C-alpha positions in Angstrom: 0.0 0.0 0.0 1.5 3.3 -1.0 2.1 5.9 1.7 -0.5 8.5 0.5 -3.2 5.9 0.5 -2.2 4.7 3.9 -2.2 8.3 5.2 -5.7 9.0 3.8 -7.0 5.7 5.3 -5.4 6.6 8.7 -7.0 10.0 8.8 -10.5 8.8 7.7 -10.4 5.9 10.2 -9.3 8.2 13.0 -12.2 10.7 12.3 -14.7 7.8 12.2 -13.3 6.4 15.5 -13.6 9.8 17.2 -17.1 10.3 15.8 -18.2 7.0 17.2 -16.7 7.8 20.6 -18.5 11.2 20.7 -21.8 9.6 19.7 -21.5 6.9 22.3 -20.6 9.4 25.1 -23.2 12.0 24.2 -26.1 9.9 22.9 -25.9 6.2 24.0 -24.5 6.4 27.5 -27.0 9.0 28.8 -29.8 6.6 27.7 -28.4 4.2 30.4 -28.1 6.9 33.0 -24.4 7.3 32.5 -23.3 11.0 32.1 -19.7 11.8 31.3 -18.6 15.4 31.7 -17.4 17.2 28.5 -13.9 17.7 29.9 -13.6 13.8 30.2 -14.9 13.5 26.6 -12.2 15.9 25.5 -9.5 13.9 27.3 -10.8 10.7 25.6 -10.8 12.3 22.2 -7.2 13.6 22.7 -6.1 10.2 24.0 -7.7 8.4 21.0 -6.0 10.9 18.6 -2.6 10.3 20.2 -3.1 6.5 20.0 -4.1 6.9 16.3 -1.0 9.0 15.5 1.4 6.5 17.2 -0.2 3.7 15.3 0.1 5.7 12.0 3.8 6.4 12.6 4.5 2.8 13.4 2.6 1.5 10.4 4.2 4.0 8.1 7.6 3.0 9.2 6.8 -0.6 8.6 5.5 0.2 5.1 8.6 2.2 4.2 11.0 -0.5 5.2 12.2 -2.6 2.3 11.7 -6.3 2.8 14.7 -8.7 2.5 14.1 -10.9 -0.6 14.9 -14.6 -0.7 17.9 -14.8 -3.0 20.9 -16.9 -3.7 23.0 -14.4 -1.7 21.3 -15.8 1.4 22.9 -19.2 0.9 25.5 -19.9 3.6 24.0 -17.3 5.9 23.7 -18.2 9.6 20.3 -17.8 11.3 18.6 -18.7 14.6 15.7 -21.2 14.9 12.7 -19.4 16.4 10.3 -22.4 16.5 11.3 -26.1 16.6 12.0 -27.4 13.1 10.3 -30.8 12.9 11.0 -30.5 10.0 9.2 -27.2 9.3 9.1 -24.1 11.4 10.5 -20.5 11.5 14.0 -19.0 11.6 15.2 -15.5 12.1 17.4 -14.0 9.4 18.6 -10.6 10.4 15.4 -8.9 11.7 12.9 -11.0 9.7 11.2 -14.3 10.4 11.3 -16.8 7.5 9.5 -20.2 7.0 12.2 -22.9 7.0 12.5 -26.6 6.5 15.2 -28.9 7.9 14.6 -31.8 5.5 13.5 -34.3 8.0 15.8 -33.3 10.9 14.5 -32.1 14.2 16.2 -28.9 15.2 15.4 -27.3 18.6 14.5 -23.6 19.1 17.5 -21.4 19.7 20.0 -23.5 17.7 22.1 -21.8 15.0 21.5 -23.1 11.5 22.9 -22.3 8.0 20.8 -21.7 4.9 21.6 -24.4 2.3 18.9 -23.8 -0.2 15.7 -21.9 -1.1 12.4 -23.5 -2.4 9.9 -20.8 -3.3 9.6 -18.8 0.0 10.9 -21.5 2.3 14.5 -21.6 3.4 16.2 -25.0 3.5 18.5 -25.1 6.5 21.0 -27.5 8.1 22.4 -27.5 11.6 25.6 -25.4 12.0 28.3 -27.9 12.6 30.6 -27.4 15.6 33.5 -27.3 13.1 31.8 -24.3 11.4 31.5 -22.6 14.8 35.1 -23.1 15.5 36.1 -21.8 12.1 33.9 -18.7 12.5 35.4 -18.1 15.9 38.9 -18.2 14.4 38.1 -15.8 11.6 35.4 -13.7 13.4 
């Protein structure tokens, strides 16, 4: 979704949310004998506006971030298992979660693995051998 469309949607939804809040406080609650002072309504509207703005900023930041694409350049990269791979689960590559398969091996959460292949949007991973860890320690 492009940023302008996202901004317009955020503004319209914020106006609708605040309109619903005002309608509930001024029309619906008094029918049940609940009367909220106007100053409290003003505080609620401001709080809802701040909440909407924070959500807008976080969403816009996420939309502007360029996703990492699955590519041959990822082969050989080290990543961390986030859910047990038995044989499918998820790994964390950089700051992104990826679906992964260990080709029949059970790999526990927290283990380090290496990307050995890519099938569509699933990473094929293998356990990081202790020899690989020692080699990385020497050169890292």
